N, C-alpha and C positions, 0 to 999 in steps of 0.2 A: 068676394068680396063684400054681399048679401048682408053680412054683419055689423055694414058701419052704414049703413042706408037711415037717415036721421038724426046720425053722432054729427056732430061739429069738427073738423079739423083743420088748423093753420098748416100751409104749406110752408115752408120754410126750408128756402131751395134763392141760391143764386144766379143757375144756370135759367137762361129762361125757356133753353127753348126744355129742358127736363122739367121744369115748376109744369108749362102747360099740360105734357099729358102725364104730370099726378094729379094737375084739377082736371083735365079733363076724365083722369081719367077713376077717378071721386067721382066728382060731379053725376057721372054715368051711369054712380050707380046708386046714384041721391043721396052723397054726402053732403051736407053741405058746407063749399070750401071757405077757410077765409086767405089771403093774398093771393098768389105767392109773397111772400117777402124775404125779400133779399139782402136782409143783413141782423147780427144779431143782436143790436141795440133798437132796432123794429121791431124783432120780433118776443123782446123783453117786454116791449111798451104796447104787441099784443095780446101777450099772455097775463099781462097788469091788469088787464082790462076786460079781456072775456072770460065769465064765468061758468058756459057752458060748452066748454072744449072738452070729448073724450079722448084727443088723442094729439098728436103730432107728427110729423112728417119732416123732421130736421136732416139739414146737409148736417156731415161734418164740418169743413170749409166754408162756411160765410166769408167770401170777401179777402183773405188768407187771416180772418178770426176762430175760432172753434169752434163750437157752439156746443162740449161738454155744456155748458153751464144752466144752459136753458132746459136740461131733463132736473134738475131740484126747484121750479116753478113747476 
């Protein structure tokens, strides 16, 4: 994951344990992590206010709501 060093990455995941694991692994590689964000509306809000994002790590199903719409942001 060394290629992610210095890139801003939101973790969009509603499972607390998985989100923590993603966050810890990314942060351990020097990646500034935003989140975790557990809901689609919160993820859209984060994506709308942060211009420094490099990529996102979204869960497909966030509390019963599909997260596919996040790809267009």
